[in-house]
PAKE-424627 format. One record per atom (N, C-alpha, C): residue in one letter; x, y, z. Coordinates in steps of 0.05 Angstrom, whole numbers, plus 32768, in hexadecimal, padded with zeros to 4 digits. Example, Ala and Ser with C-alpha at 12.3 -4.5 7.8 and 13.67 -1.06 7.14 Angstrom:
! PAKE-424627
A81087F8E809C;A80F67FA6809C;A81087FBE809C;S81017FD3808E;S81117FEB808F;S81028001809D;
***
This chain:
! PAKE-424627
M885387A48465;M883B879E847A;M8844877A8472;S8848876C8485;S8845874D847D;S882E87408470;E882F87298466;E881A8723844F;E880087138467;I87F78715846C;I87DC870C847E;I87D386F4846D;V87DB86DE8481;V87CE86C0846F;V87BE86AA848D;R87A486AF8478;R879686A18484;R87908682848B;D8788866E849D;D8782865D849A;D879886488493;I87B38655849E;I87CC8647849B;I87CC862784A2;A87BD862584BB;A87C0860384C6;A87B385F384B0;D87A0860184A4;D879585EF8490;D879885E2847C;T87B285EE8473;T87C585EC8452;T87D285D18451;S87E585C48469;S87ED85AE846D;S87F185AA848B;P87F8858E8489;P87FC858584A6;P8811859084B8;E8824859184A8;E883C859D84B3;E884085BA84B9;E882585C984B3;E882585E484C2;E881C85E484D4;M881C860284E6;M8808860384FE;M880386238501;T87F1861B8518;T87E5863F8525;T87F48640853A;I87FE86578542;I87FB865A855A;I87E6866C8564;F87D98668857E;F87C986778589;F87D68687859E;L87E686A08595;L87F186B185A6;L87E586BB85B6;T87E286C085D4;T87CE86C485E8;T87D786CE85F9;R87CE86EB8600;R87D786FE861D;R87C586F28631;H87CD86EB864B;H87CC86E28663;H87B286EA865F;S87A086E28680;S878686F08685;S878F870186A5;Q877A870C86AB;Q877D872586BE;Q878A871E86D3;T87A0872F86DB;T87A4872186F3;T87A7873B870C;T87B4873E8728;T87A8874E873B;T87C087648732;A87D387678722;A87DD877B8714;A87D3878E86FF;N87C4877D86FB;N87B5878D86DA;N87A1879986F2;T879687928700;T877D87A78712;T878587B78722;M87A187B68726;M87B387C0873C;M87BA87DC872D;Q87C087DB870E;Q87D687F38704;Q87EB87EE870F;L87FC87D88708;L881287CD871B;L882A87C38701;M884087CF86FD;M884C87C486E9;M885387A486F5;Q8851879086E5;Q8855877186EF;Q886B876686DE;G8871876986C7;G8888875C86C0;G8886873B86C1;W88A8873E86D2;W88A9872186DD;W88A8871886F1;S8896872786FF;S8887871F8713;S887087178715;D886886FD872A;D885986E9872A;D883886FE8738;F882E8708872A;F881787128738;F87FD87038731;P87E886EE8743;P87D786DC873A;P87BD86EB8725;I87B786D5871F;I879B86D9870F;I878786DB8726;T877686F48718;T87648703872B;T874A86E58729;R873586F1873D;R871386DE873C;R870D86E6871A;E870887048712;E8707870186FE;E871286FA86E4;G872E86FE86E4;G873F86E886D7;G873986D186D2;R873086C186E8;R872A86A686E6;R870F86A686D3;A86FC86B886D2;A86DF86B286C1;A86EC86BC86AD;I86F986D186A8;I870A86D3868A;I871386BD867E;I872386A88693;I872586918681;I871C867E867D;E86FD867A868C;E86EB866A8685;E86DB8671866C;C86E3868B866C;C86CE8691864C;C86DC8687862F;F86FB86938639;F870E868B8626;F871386728623;G870A865C862D;G870F8643862F;G86F78633861E;R86E1863D8626;R86C6863B8619;R86C6864385FE;G86D0865985F4;G86CA866285E4;G86E1865985C7;L86F3864185DA;L870D863385C9;L8701862385C4;R86E8861385C9;R86D985F985C5;R86D985F785A6;G86E685DD859E;G86E785D98583;G870585E18577;V870F85E78580;V872E85F38579;V874385D88587;K874E85C3857B;K875E85B38587;K878085BC8583;F878685B6859E;F879C85C0859D;F87B885A685A2;A87CA85B18593;A87D98597858E;A87F0859C85AB;N87F985B685AF;N880B85B785CA;N880185D785CC;A880B85D485DF;A881085ED85EB;A882A85FD85F9;Y882E861785FE;Y88428625860F;Y883E863D861A;C885186488630;C884886608641;C885D86638655;G885C86798650;G887486868669;G8877867C867F;T888686848694;T8889867286B1;T8884868186C4;L886F868C86C1;L886586A086D1;L8842869186D9;S883C869186ED;S881C86898700;S880C869086E5;R880886B386DC;R87F186BB86D2;R87F086A786B3;H880986A786A5;H880C8691868E;H88088677868F;Y880E866786A1;Y8806865186A3;Y87E4864A86AC;D87DE865F86BC;D87BB865086C6;D87AE866086AB;T87B1867386A2;T87AD86768684;T87A6865F866D;A87B88660866D;A87C1863D865D;A87B2862C8666;R87B48625867D;R87A9860B8685;R878F860D868A;G877E8623868E;G8766862B868B;G87588629866F;A87678628865D;A875D86328646;A875986158639;L877586058641;L876F85EC8631;L875C85DD863E;D875585D58654;D874685C38666;D872985D38661;G872585EC865D;G870985F68652;G870785ED8639;S871185EA8627;S870C85E98610;S870E85CA8601;G870B85BC861E;G871585A1860B;G873285978607;N874585A0860B;N875F859C8602;N876E8592861E;E875D858E8633;E876A858A864D;E878185718654;N8786855F8639;N87A0854A8637;N87B7855A862F;V87B685748622;V87CD85808610;V87DD8584862B;P87F4858C8625;P880A858C863B;P880E85A98635;I882185BC8650;I882785D08648;I883F85D58656;H885785DC863C;H886A85E4863E;H887B85FC864A;F888B85FF8657;F888D861C8665;F88AB86278654;D88A386408650;D88B9864F8644;D88C086658649;P88DB8669865C;P88E28687866B;P88DE869D864E;D88E68699863E;D88E886B08627;D88D186B68624;L88B986A98626;L889E86B38627;L889386CB863F;R88A886CE864F;R889586DD8663;R889186FA8659;E888287088669;E88828724865F;E88A387378667;A889E87518659;A88B3875A865F;A88C0875E8674;N88DC8762867F;N88E687678698;N88E1878886A4;F88D9879186B0;F88D487AB86BD;F88EC87BB86CE;G88F587A286D3;G891387A586EE;G890687B08702;S891887CD8708;S891387D58728;S88F587E38720;F88EA87E3870C;F88CD87EF870A;F88B687DF8713;E88B687C38717;E88A787A98713;E889387B9872E;G887F87AA8737;G886B87B28746;G886B87CC8757;R886E87E08743;R886C87FE8749;R885488048735;E8843881B8737;E88338827872F;E8833882E870F;I881F88268706;I882A882786E3;I8827884786DC;P8819885786E5;P8812887186E6;P8833888086E8;E8839887F86FB;E885988808708;E886D887B86F3;I8866886386EF;I887E885A86E0;I887D886086C0;V8869886986BA;V885F88768698;V8868888F869D;K8867889F86B2;K886988B586AF;K888788BE86B3;I889788A986BC;I88B288A886C2;I88C188A7869F;G88B58893869C;G88C18884867E;G88AF88988669;V88A188A48669;V88A088BB8650;V88AF88D28656;G88AA88DB8670;G88BC88EE8674;G88D588F38669;N88E988DB866E;N88FF88DB8663;N890288DB8643;L88EC88D28636;L88EB88DC861C;L88E388F18611;G88DF89078620;G88CF89248618;G88B589288621;Y88A389168628;Y888789138626;Y887F89198643;K886989258647;K88588933865D;K8848891D8666;T8839890D8652;T882988F8865D;T882988E38645;M881A88C7864B;M881C88B18639;M880B88B98620;D87F388CD862A;D87E188D48611;D87EF88E28607;E87FD88F68609;E881988FF85F7;E882488EC85E6;F882A88E285F6;F883F88CA85E4;F883788C185D5;L882588AF85D4;L880E889D85C8;L880788B385A7;D87FD88CA85B8;D87F588D48599;D880D88D68583;D882788E68598;D883888E68583;D884688CC8572;R884888B78583;R8859889F8578;R884688858570;G882888868578;G8817886E8577;G881E88558583;S881B88478580;S881C882A8589;S88308826858D;I883D882C8579;I886288238583;I8867883785A0;A8859884385A9;A8863885285C0;A886C883D85D7;N885E882785DF;N8861881385EE;N8877880A85EE;L887B880785D8;L889787F585D0;L88B7881385D8;E88B3882485D4;E88C5883785DA;E88C4883A85EF;L88AA88348601;L88A488438623;L88B98827862D;Q88C2880D861E;Q88C887F88630;Q88EA8801862E;D88F588168619;D890988138613;D891588358624;S8903883A8631;S89098853863C;S890A884E8657;L890088358665;L88FB88268679;L891D881A8677;Y891F88128670;Y893888028665;Y894F88128666;A895388298660;A896A88458664;A8969884A867B;L894E884E868B;L8952885E86A7;L8953883E86B7;D8951882B86B6;D8959881D86CC;D896F881586CA;R8983881586B9;R899F881B86B6;R89AE883086BD;R899A884B86C1;R89A5885786D0;R899E885D86EA;N8993884786FA;N89838842870B;N897D8862871B;V89618863870C;V8953887B8714;V89478875872F;I893E8864872A;I893188578747;I893D88458758;P89568850876E;P8967883F8775;P896588238780;T8972880F8773;T896D87F48786;T898A87E4877C;D898B87D18785;D89A487BE8781;D89A287AC876C;L899887B28761;L898B8799874A;L899D8794873A;A89A1877C8730;A89C387798723;A89B2877B870B;P89D0878686F6;P89C1879286D4;P89B0877786C6;E89B3875F86CC;E89A2875386C1;E898E874686C5;D8985875686DC;D8960875586EE;D8957877286E9;R8967877886D6;R895D879986D5;R894A879F86B6;A893887AE86AE;A892B87AF8699;A893287AD8682;E892587998673;E89328799865C;E892E87AA863F;S8939879E862F;S893587B7860F;S892087B08603;S891387BC85F6;S890587AF85E1;S8909879C85CE;K892A879485C2;K893A878D85B5;K8941877085C9;Q893D877185E1;Q8943875985EA;Q892E874985F1;I8917875985F0;I88FD874685F4;I88F7873485D4;Q88FA874C85C6;Q88F4874185A8;Q8902872E85A2;D8922872485A7;D8932871685A1;D892586FB85B2;R891E86FA85C9;R891B86E285D4;R88FE86DA85D2;M88EC86EC85C8;M88D186E085C3;M88D186D685A0;V88E486DE8592;V88EB86D68584;V88F786B9857D;K890986B88591;K891686968593;K88FF868A85A0;A88F0868A85B7;A88D5867585C0;A88C9867185AD;M88C386858596;M88A786808585;M88B5866E856C;T88D186748563;T88DE86668549;T88DF864A855F;R88E186428578;R88E68629857D;R88CD861B8581;I88B686308589;I889F861D8587;I88958614856C;A8897862C855C;A888E86248545;A889C860F8537;V88B386118537;V88CA85F3852C;V88BF85DB8533;T88BF85D98548;T88BD85BD855A;T889B85BA855B;S888885CA8555;S886685C5854A;S886E85B6852E;I887D85C28521;I887A85BD8500;I888385A38501;A889A859D850E;A88A28582850C;A88988571851B;E8883857B852B;E887A8559853B;E8858855A8525;G8857856E851C;G884385668507;G882A857E8506;G8830858D8513;G882485B28509;G880A85AD8520;G87F485BB8514;G87DD85BC851C;G87D585D68534;N87C785D98543;N87C785F58555;N87D685FD856E;I87E28608856F;I87F986068590;I87ED8621859D;L87E4861B85B6;L87E0863185CA;L87F5864385D3;V87FB865285CF;V8816866285E4;V8805867B85ED;V8810867B8609;V880986908616;V882086A48620;S881986BD861A;S883386D48624;S882D86E58631;S883086FA8633;S882B871A863C;S882B87278625;G881A87418633;G88138759861F;G882E8768860E;L88418776861C;L8855877B8619;L8862876C8600;S886887528609;S8877873F8603;S886D873785E4;I884E873285E1;I8840872C85C6;I884D874D85B6;R8844875B85C3;R884A877185B4;R8864876F85A4;E887B876B85AF;E8896876D85AB;E889E875B859E;F88898743859B;F888F872E8582;F88828733856A;L886E87458571;L885B87498556;L886B875D8543;Y887B87748555;Y888B87878546;Y88A1877B8539;T88A787648541;T88B88757852C;T88B587468510;I889C87408510;I888D873E84F4;I887B875484E5;D8878876D84F2;D8871877F84DB;D886A879884F4;H888287B084F2;H888387C18503;H886487DA84F6;G885F87CF84E0;G884287E384E4;G882887D784EE;F882987C18504;F881187B78510;F880787C68527;D87F187CA8529;D87E887DB8545;D87EF87D3855D;F87FB87D18569;F880687C0858C;F87F587CE85A3;S87E687E085A2;S87D887E985B5;S87C187D785C2;N87BC87CE85B8;N87A387B985C5;N87A487A285CB;H87B1879385E1;H87AD877985EE;H879F877685FF;N878887708606;N87758769861A;N877A874D8621;N87788742863C;N877887278646;N876B87158633;T877287018630;T877286EB861F;T876B86F685FF;A8782870B85F9;A8778870F85E5;A878886F885CA;V878786F585B7;V878D86E185A3;V879C86E8858D;T87B286E88587;T87BF86E9856E;T87C186D68551;K87BC86D28549;K87C486B6853B;K87E086B7852D;I87EF86A5852D;I880686A9851E;I881486948510;G881B869384F2;G881E867B84E6;G8839867A84E3;Y884D866A84D2;Y8869866484CF;Y8870865484BC;R8884866A84A5;R888B8654848B;R889E86648486;D88B5864E847A;D88CB8658846F;D88DF8667847D;G88DC8665849D;G88ED866F84AF;G88DF868E84BA;K88C8869584AD;K88BE86B384BC;K88A386AE84C2;F889A86BB84D0;F887986C584E1;F886D86D184D1;M884D86C984D6;M884286E284CC;M882186DD84DD;V881786F284D8;V880486F484E8;V87E686E784D8;T87DC86D384E2;T87C186C984CD;T87A786CF84D3;G87A286E584E4;G878C86E484EC;G8786870884F9;P8772870F8507;P877487278510;P87818726852B;M879587408529;M87A187478541;M878F8749855D;A879F87388575;A8790873E858F;A8777873B858F;S876C87238583;S874E871E8580;S873A871C859A;M8725871F85A4;M8715871485BE;M8700870285B3;E870986F58595;E86F186E58596;E86E886CD85A5;Y870386C385A8;Y86FE86AA85B3;Y86F286AF85D2;Y86FC86CB85E1;Y86ED86D085FD;Y86CE86D785FC;E86CF86E485E8;E86AC86EB85E2;E869E86DA85DD;R86AB86C785C9;R869986AA85C4;R8698869F85DA;G86A1869585EF;G86A086898609;G869586918617;K869086B3861B;K867D86C7862A;K865F86BF861F;N865F86C2860B;N864886C385FE;N8635869D8603;N864586918608;N863986798606;N863B866B861D;A863D86828634;A863F86778653;A8627866A8658;
***
């Protein structure tokens, strides 16, 4: 288990804390659709969630912000910064912070695709799969979809580079993005950095830090604080915390 280091941002001006955050609720979330690289908008409820999240972040000063290239990432980041008194903080786009690519399965109903994915692994239901494999099942399901898409089980004319990603591909690009952000931020003086990405991509990244973490629960606007020292990432607080959303909701 990786060492849990708390309050890393307070130890020296060159160190920093990344607030790794899942985007707010989208239309695809409410309709139970695979969204991946597809650009589904934030819902009305999602905008209310962002307002609560922003209020909950008041008192946290951000030095910089980064997000994926989809509207749900930017809208969450912008709303969080504006609502927390960090309206002058710029947002930098990084395509490597996007959600997992689901290829031919994007836009399709999640229950249908999950049934296909877990069936390919010898399971009848996702519950059975989760009972057997635990939270790592979500990552293994991605690899099942990767293999199935290369077999073109749902016939499409997608080019190979547009098809579903493997877990390793997601992990590699997330580590590259987060390393760029960490190294740049430390060089610029450290501080708190807001990073908005997507649920599965965040889980894939956390898996590279420690295989033993529970990756099952990442609600909209959940935050995991990440530190970086001597070329290594570490989790510096609770996993997928809803602390800031709850704080803002209770102080509406």
